[in-house]
C-alpha positions in Angstrom: 0.0 0.0 0.0 2.9 2.3 0.6 4.1 1.9 -3.0 0.6 2.7 -4.2 0.4 5.8 -2.0 3.8 7.0 -3.4 2.6 6.2 -6.9 -0.6 8.2 -6.3 1.4 11.2 -5.1 3.7 11.1 -8.1 0.8 10.7 -10.5 -1.0 13.7 -9.0 2.1 16.0 -8.7 3.4 15.3 -12.1 0.1 14.9 -14.0 1.7 11.8 -15.5 -0.3 10.1 -18.3 0.0 6.8 -16.4 -2.3 5.7 -13.6 -0.9 5.5 -10.1 -1.1 1.7 -10.1 1.3 1.5 -13.1 3.7 4.0 -11.4 3.5 1.9 -8.2 4.4 -1.3 -10.0 7.4 0.4 -11.6 8.5 1.6 -8.2 8.2 -2.0 -6.8 10.2 -3.3 -9.8 12.9 -0.7 -9.1 13.0 -1.5 -5.4 13.2 -5.3 -6.2 15.9 -4.7 -8.8 18.0 -2.5 -6.4 17.4 -5.0 -3.6 15.8 -2.4 -1.3 13.1 -5.0 -0.7 13.1 -8.8 -1.1 10.5 -10.8 -3.0 9.6 -12.6 0.3 8.4 -9.3 1.7 5.7 -9.1 -1.0 4.7 -12.8 -0.9 1.8 -12.6 1.6 0.1 -9.7 -0.2 0.6 -11.4 -3.6 -0.9 -14.7 -2.4 -3.9 -12.8 -0.9 -4.6 -11.0 -4.2 -4.2 -14.1 -6.3 -6.6 -16.0 -4.1 -9.3 -13.4 -4.8 -8.5 -13.0 -8.5 -11.8 -14.6 -9.7 -13.8 -11.8 -8.1 -12.3 -9.4 -10.6 -13.9 -11.3 -13.5 -17.4 -11.9 -12.0 -18.9 -8.6 -13.3 -18.1 -9.5 -16.9 -20.5 -12.5 -16.9 -23.8 -10.6 -16.7 -22.6 -8.2 -19.5 -22.0 -11.2 -21.8 -25.5 -12.5 -21.0 -27.2 -9.2 -21.6 -25.4 -8.2 -24.8 -25.9 -11.0 -27.4 -23.8 -9.2 -30.0 -20.7 -10.4 -28.3 -21.5 -13.9 -29.6 -20.9 -12.8 -33.2 -17.9 -11.3 -35.1 -17.5 -8.6 -32.5 -17.1 -11.3 -29.8 -14.4 -13.1 -32.0 -12.5 -9.8 -32.4 -12.7 -9.1 -28.6 -11.6 -12.6 -27.8 -8.6 -12.3 -30.1 -7.6 -9.0 -28.5 -8.0 -10.5 -25.0 -6.0 -13.6 -26.0 -3.1 -11.5 -27.5 -3.2 -9.3 -24.4 -3.0 -12.3 -22.1 -0.1 -13.8 -23.9 1.8 -10.4 -23.8 1.1 -10.1 -20.0 2.3 -13.6 -19.4 5.5 -13.0 -21.4 6.3 -9.7 -19.6 5.4 -11.3 -16.2 7.7 -14.3 -17.0 10.5 -11.9 -18.0 10.2 -9.9 -14.8 10.1 -13.1 -12.7 13.2 -14.3 -14.4 14.9 -11.0 -13.8 13.9 -10.9 -10.1 14.8 -14.6 -9.7 18.2 -13.9 -11.2 18.7 -11.0 -8.7 18.2 -13.4 -5.8 21.2 -15.5 -6.7 
């Protein structure tokens, strides 16, 4: 939460085009890379968020039921965008994990 608070302050003071959450993640990455914090210090919070990840997707289900147009070509396009985005997120996450794991050695 401290990193998010700092990210929020930076975003507001600089009027950055990035949201505070992205700035906060960059700050965490810098702190991990510089070894100011250890991955173990973030482990409990990460496990808590991952355990509740499904709750972030529940609101999307009623939208799909209500809007039938997502079952056609628009749905296929959206699915393709989501799939590509998911692969990119997984690749970047894997690269960051490898970088942080290499920093622990």
